[in-house]
MARVEX-684517 format. One record per residue: x, y, z of N, C-alpha, C, CB in turn; residue number from 1. Coordinates in steps of 0.02 Angstrom, whole numbers. Each point is the difference from the previous one (the first is absolute). Glycine has a CB too. Example, Ala and Ser with C-alpha at 12.3 -4.5 7.8 and 13.67 -1.06 7.14 Angstrom:
BEGIN
{{660 -284 390} {-45 59 0} {45 60 0} {-95 -59 62} 1}
{{77 112 -98} {42 59 3} {-39 55 37} {59 -32 -108} 2}
END
This chain:
BEGIN
{{-816 -545 -8180} {53 49 -7} {-7 41 -64} {75 -76 64} 1}
{{-95 42 -120} {-9 35 -63} {-56 51 5} {40 -101 -61} 2}
{{-91 85 100} {-56 46 9} {21 64 36} {-78 -99 2} 3}
{{121 93 48} {25 58 37} {43 44 -45} {-2 -67 107} 4}
{{46 36 -146} {42 38 -47} {-43 36 -52} {93 -83 17} 5}
{{-144 50 -41} {-46 30 -49} {-37 60 30} {-14 -112 -56} 6}
{{-9 104 118} {-36 55 33} {46 59 15} {-77 -84 50} 7}
{{139 71 -29} {48 53 11} {16 36 -65} {48 -63 97} 8}
{{-39 26 -150} {13 30 -65} {-59 44 -22} {73 -99 -31} 9}
{{-133 74 38} {-60 38 -19} {-6 64 41} {-56 -106 -32} 10}
{{72 101 97} {-1 59 43} {51 52 -23} {-38 -72 95} 11}
{{98 49 -112} {53 46 -23} {-20 34 -65} {86 -72 56} 12}
{{-116 34 -102} {-23 29 -63} {-55 51 13} {29 -106 -61} 13}
{{-75 90 105} {-55 46 17} {27 65 30} {-76 -98 19} 14}
{{121 92 29} {28 59 32} {38 43 -51} {9 -64 108} 15}
{{28 31 -152} {37 37 -52} {-47 38 -46} {90 -86 5} 16}
{{-144 53 -26} {-48 33 -45} {-36 58 33} {-15 -108 -58} 17}
{{-1 100 122} {-34 54 36} {46 60 9} {-70 -86 59} 18}
{{134 74 -47} {47 54 11} {30 30 -63} {25 -55 107} 19}
{{-33 23 -163} {30 24 -62} {-20 72 -18} {0 -118 -39} 20}
{{-64 138 46} {-16 70 -14} {37 49 45} {-111 -38 -38} 21}
{{120 20 102} {34 45 46} {75 3 -14} {-86 -26 86} 22}
{{114 -29 -108} {70 -1 -21} {9 46 -61} {15 -118 45} 23}
{{-61 114 -92} {1 43 -59} {-4 73 20} {-53 -91 -68} 24}
{{9 107 114} {-10 70 22} {64 26 33} {-123 -21 16} 25}
{{156 -19 24} {62 24 32} {53 16 -52} {-27 -68 102} 26}
{{26 32 -158} {47 14 -54} {-19 64 -37} {22 -122 -12} 27}
{{-87 136 7} {-24 59 -36} {7 65 40} {-79 -74 -60} 28}
{{68 70 126} {-3 62 39} {52 5 55} {-120 1 -24} 29}
{{161 -49 34} {53 -5 50} {-28 -28 65} {60 97 -52} 30}
{{-18 -131 88} {-19 -32 63} {-19 52 52} {76 -95 -26} 31}
{{-39 151 30} {-16 51 49} {-69 30 -10} {122 26 7} 32}
{{-139 -11 -69} {-66 28 -15} {-54 -52 13} {50 75 -86} 33}
{{-37 -137 69} {-48 -55 12} {-16 -5 75} {44 -63 -101} 34}
{{8 62 142} {-11 -6 72} {-34 63 29} {100 -76 7} 35}
{{-78 135 -31} {-30 62 24} {-74 4 -19} {112 56 -10} 36}
{{-131 -84 -47} {-69 4 -22} {-47 -38 47} {40 10 -118} 37}
{{-15 -60 152} {-42 -36 49} {-5 39 65} {33 -109 -52} 38}
{{18 150 68} {-3 42 60} {-39 64 -13} {109 -48 37} 39}
{{-106 74 -97} {-33 63 -18} {-41 -8 -65} {93 65 56} 40}
{{-144 -107 -55} {-36 -15 -62} {-37 60 -30} {-13 -114 42} 41}
{{-7 162 -1} {-39 56 -25} {42 51 -38} {-78 -17 96} 42}
{{143 9 -96} {44 48 -32} {26 -23 -68} {32 38 113} 43}
{{-60 -92 -140} {20 -25 -65} {-61 -8 -45} {98 -59 51} 44}
{{-90 81 -114} {-52 -9 -51} {30 -36 -59} {-59 105 37} 45}
{{20 -152 -63} {19 -36 -60} {-51 18 -53} {55 -97 64} 46}
{{-34 132 -117} {-48 24 -50} {31 1 -69} {-56 68 87} 47}
{{11 -66 -136} {23 3 -69} {19 73 -17} {-73 -99 -33} 48}
{{127 107 -3} {27 66 -12} {-35 39 -55} {107 -44 39} 49}
{{-150 14 -77} {-32 33 -57} {-37 63 19} {-11 -110 -51} 50}
{{14 158 6} {-37 62 9} {40 57 30} {-98 -71 13} 51}
{{155 58 15} {41 53 29} {54 20 -48} {-24 -43 115} 52}
{{48 103 -107} {60 21 -36} {57 -35 36} {-49 114 -37} 53}
{{82 -160 3} {47 -44 34} {71 8 -22} {-91 -78 10} 54}
{{134 57 33} {71 -7 -12} {9 -45 -62} {28 14 124} 55}
{{19 1 -168} {8 -39 -62} {12 -75 11} {45 103 -50} 56}
{{-16 -121 107} {13 -71 13} {-62 -39 21} {115 32 32} 57}
{{-170 3 -19} {-62 -31 23} {-50 3 -57} {22 32 121} 58}
{{-42 -91 -144} {-49 -3 -54} {-71 6 27} {78 -72 -67} 59}
{{-123 93 25} {-69 11 21} {-33 -63 27} {-8 91 -85} 60}
{{27 -149 58} {-31 -63 22} {33 -31 62} {-32 -18 -119} 61}
{{89 45 140} {35 -27 58} {-39 14 64} {109 16 -59} 62}
{{-94 -53 110} {-26 12 67} {55 30 42} {-83 -96 -10} 63}
{{64 136 58} {50 31 44} {-18 -15 73} {23 91 -85} 64}
{{28 -96 125} {-8 -4 72} {21 67 28} {20 -127 4} 65}
{{-67 160 30} {11 67 25} {3 0 76} {-59 47 -101} 66}
{{111 -18 128} {4 12 72} {-27 70 12} {101 -79 16} 67}
{{-155 85 22} {-32 64 12} {46 47 39} {-112 -56 -2} 68}
{{104 120 -10} {41 50 35} {-16 3 74} {6 65 -106} 69}
{{-61 -94 127} {-18 -1 71} {34 -57 38} {-109 50 -30} 70}
{{149 -91 -3} {36 -55 32} {47 29 54} {-7 -71 -106} 71}
{{11 39 164} {42 28 53} {74 8 -19} {-79 -53 79} 72}
{{104 10 -122} {71 4 -20} {8 27 -71} {24 -96 76} 73}
{{-72 136 -99} {3 25 -69} {59 47 -8} {-126 -11 -10} 74}
{{165 -1 -41} {60 40 -13} {12 1 -75} {50 -30 114} 75}
{{-37 88 -141} {13 6 -71} {73 17 -11} {-118 36 -21} 76}
{{149 -72 -24} {70 11 -18} {4 20 -73} {39 -84 87} 77}
{{17 113 -107} {12 15 -70} {-1 -67 -38} {70 105 28} 78}
{{-106 -106 -83} {-7 -60 -41} {-65 -37 11} {122 -9 4} 79}
{{-158 24 51} {-64 -33 12} {-52 25 -50} {28 -12 123} 80}
{{-77 -30 -137} {-55 19 -44} {-61 12 45} {46 -67 -99} 81}
{{-76 126 92} {-57 18 42} {-63 9 -41} {78 55 81} 82}
{{-134 -67 -49} {-66 15 -28} {-24 62 37} {-27 -122 -30} 83}
{{8 173 -7} {-18 64 32} {-57 33 -37} {118 13 40} 84}
{{-145 38 -7} {-55 39 -28} {29 66 -26} {-86 -53 79} 85}
{{77 66 -143} {24 62 -30} {-42 59 24} {40 -63 -101} 86}
{{-17 122 86} {-37 61 19} {-70 2 -30} {108 59 10} 87}
{{-116 -88 -69} {-65 0 -34} {-45 -58 22} {54 56 -97} 88}
{{-31 -97 145} {-41 -55 25} {13 -67 -34} {-85 84 28} 89}
{{123 -84 -82} {15 -62 -35} {51 -40 39} {-25 55 -111} 90}
{{19 -122 107} {47 -45 34} {57 -14 -49} {-92 -52 72} 91}
{{153 55 -47} {59 -12 -43} {51 -41 39} {-20 108 -64} 92}
{{68 -133 27} {52 -42 29} {66 17 -33} {-83 -93 23} 93}
{{131 112 18} {67 17 -26} {54 -20 49} {-50 96 -65} 94}
{{112 -96 40} {58 -17 40} {28 64 32} {27 -99 -75} 95}
{{-6 93 137} {30 56 37} {72 8 -22} {-76 -18 99} 96}
{{95 79 -118} {69 13 -23} {40 38 53} {-42 2 -118} 97}
{{7 40 156} {35 41 48} {-49 18 56} {78 47 -89} 98}
{{-51 -41 150} {-40 20 57} {35 58 34} {-46 -118 17} 99}
{{8 172 -6} {28 56 39} {-56 31 41} {90 22 -88} 100}
{{-72 20 133} {-51 31 40} {29 48 51} {-70 -99 -17} 101}
{{25 136 45} {16 47 53} {-38 -24 61} {21 99 -80} 102}
{{15 -108 134} {-30 -23 62} {-33 -68 -11} {-19 119 38} 103}
{{-43 -127 -19} {-34 -64 -8} {-38 -7 -65} {-9 -4 123} 104}
{{8 57 -164} {-35 -2 -64} {48 -24 -54} {-77 94 36} 105}
{{62 -153 -63} {42 -28 -52} {-33 10 -68} {46 -85 81} 106}
{{-3 95 -131} {-22 3 -69} {33 -57 -37} {-17 126 4} 107}
{{-23 -163 -41} {24 -57 -39} {-1 19 -74} {-42 -83 88} 108}
{{99 82 -119} {5 15 -71} {-4 -65 -39} {70 104 22} 109}
{{-107 -103 -76} {-14 -62 -36} {32 -1 -69} {-107 -10 64} 110}
{{111 -49 -91} {24 -11 -68} {-61 -9 -45} {110 -53 40} 111}
{{-111 86 -98} {-56 -8 -45} {5 -67 -37} {-8 127 -14} 112}
{{-41 -141 -29} {-2 -63 -36} {58 -11 -47} {-122 6 9} 113}
{{159 47 -26} {57 -6 -45} {66 -6 38} {-62 66 -84} 114}
{{59 -67 151} {60 -7 41} {34 65 17} {14 -109 -52} 115}
{{-48 165 39} {29 66 15} {-26 27 66} {11 22 -123} 116}
{{32 13 159} {-20 33 62} {-47 57 -18} {108 -32 58} 117}
{{-165 35 -24} {-49 53 -14} {8 56 51} {-80 -84 -49} 118}
{{50 141 33} {0 55 48} {-59 -6 49} {56 74 -86} 119}
{{-97 -124 76} {-57 -12 46} {26 -35 63} {-82 -7 -98} 120}
{{49 22 152} {17 -34 62} {-64 -21 35} {107 66 11} 121}
{{-100 -118 29} {-56 -29 35} {12 10 75} {-21 -87 -92} 122}
{{-31 103 128} {4 6 72} {-26 -65 33} {-14 127 -7} 123}
{{35 -139 68} {-20 -61 35} {-75 -10 5} {104 10 64} 124}
{{-141 43 -59} {-73 -6 5} {-33 -25 -64} {3 92 84} 125}
{{33 -87 -141} {-27 -24 -63} {13 -74 -11} {16 114 -47} 126}
{{28 -143 84} {22 -69 -11} {-51 -49 29} {120 37 1} 127}
{{-143 -82 -44} {-47 -53 20} {40 -59 28} {-84 36 -87} 128}
{{139 -52 54} {41 -56 23} {59 -13 -45} {-101 -50 50} 129}
{{140 1 -30} {60 -20 -37} {-13 -68 -31} {75 67 78} 130}
{{-55 -74 -141} {-8 -64 -34} {57 -46 23} {-57 54 -100} 131}
{{37 -108 133} {48 -47 28} {20 -52 -52} {-49 18 113} 132}
{{1 -37 -155} {13 -52 -49} {-47 7 -59} {40 -77 90} 133}
{{-15 58 -149} {-41 -3 -60} {-7 -74 -18} {38 116 -42} 134}
{{-100 -138 34} {-13 -71 -14} {-28 -6 -71} {-22 -23 123} 135}
{{57 -16 -164} {-23 -12 -68} {-66 -39 2} {119 0 -42} 136}
{{-154 1 -14} {-67 -29 -1} {0 -74 -19} {-42 112 -30} 137}
{{96 -148 42} {-5 -72 -13} {-46 -31 52} {117 -3 -51} 138}
{{-151 -48 33} {-54 -29 40} {23 -21 70} {-53 -38 -106} 139}
{{110 4 111} {22 -25 65} {16 58 48} {46 -102 -57} 140}
{{-12 153 33} {17 56 44} {-63 36 24} {108 13 -61} 141}
{{-156 -2 17} {-62 34 19} {-39 -42 50} {-5 55 -113} 142}
{{0 -120 103} {-36 -44 47} {36 1 67} {-41 -73 -95} 143}
{{107 67 95} {38 0 62} {-10 65 39} {85 -75 -52} 144}
{{-83 131 17} {-9 65 33} {-72 8 26} {88 49 -73} 145}
{{-137 -74 37} {-70 3 24} {-8 -42 63} {-40 18 -118} 146}
{{71 -77 120} {-3 -42 60} {33 36 59} {1 -104 -71} 147}
{{58 134 58} {34 38 53} {-43 58 24} {111 -31 -51} 148}
{{-141 69 5} {-42 57 18} {-59 -23 43} {34 58 -107} 149}
{{-65 -113 87} {-56 -27 39} {25 -23 69} {-58 -35 -107} 150}
{{116 5 109} {27 -26 63} {15 57 50} {49 -97 -63} 151}
{{-19 152 39} {17 53 48} {-61 39 23} {111 9 -54} 152}
{{-163 -5 13} {-58 39 19} {-56 -41 31} {29 77 -91} 153}
{{-36 -140 72} {-57 -39 24} {19 -59 45} {-58 34 -104} 154}
{{118 -59 98} {19 -60 38} {57 14 49} {-35 -68 -97} 155}
{{48 131 110} {57 19 41} {-20 -1 74} {46 70 -94} 156}
{{-32 -125 128} {-19 -8 70} {37 50 44} {-23 -121 -21} 157}
{{86 134 6} {39 47 41} {-30 70 -1} {102 -68 -23} 158}
{{-123 90 -36} {-30 67 -6} {-68 3 36} {61 16 -110} 159}
{{-97 -70 110} {-65 -1 35} {9 11 75} {-46 -78 -88} 160}
{{98 48 116} {11 6 73} {32 67 19} {10 -124 5} 161}
{{30 153 -50} {32 63 18} {-46 60 -10} {109 -51 -32} 162}
{{-160 45 -9} {-45 56 -13} {-54 6 54} {21 -14 -121} 163}
{{-33 -38 159} {-55 2 49} {26 5 69} {-70 -65 -75} 164}
END
């Protein structure tokens, strides 16, 4: 009897340890995004934010989770942070302050790094994606996100069957 209890305990510990990175990821990116990433793995990018002109709340060493603008349910709201291509070809990241448009052409007005509304506007064709989550560079969060990224792109059985 003691042997069975020991084996059940060991199994529970093993299952908990294996799932711990995924539990962490659901806390970092939300359960809805986590589940959607397994259905639409090609529409999410996990990358380091360094090198871009960034929103003040995002540090150069942070990692970001980006939902690509090609996602079937892609939608931008006031307050969202987007990654976009400027007119000069540089990649930048800013918060949306206002959205307006005529017909189907929308213009997104952004907030500059000082929190002021700019006279610049972004068109939908310039938008690369929306930042879903910012992940600090602590070791556990980075490892958990790397495991998640590998799982949705390389170990995702559901995506393998739906793509073929």
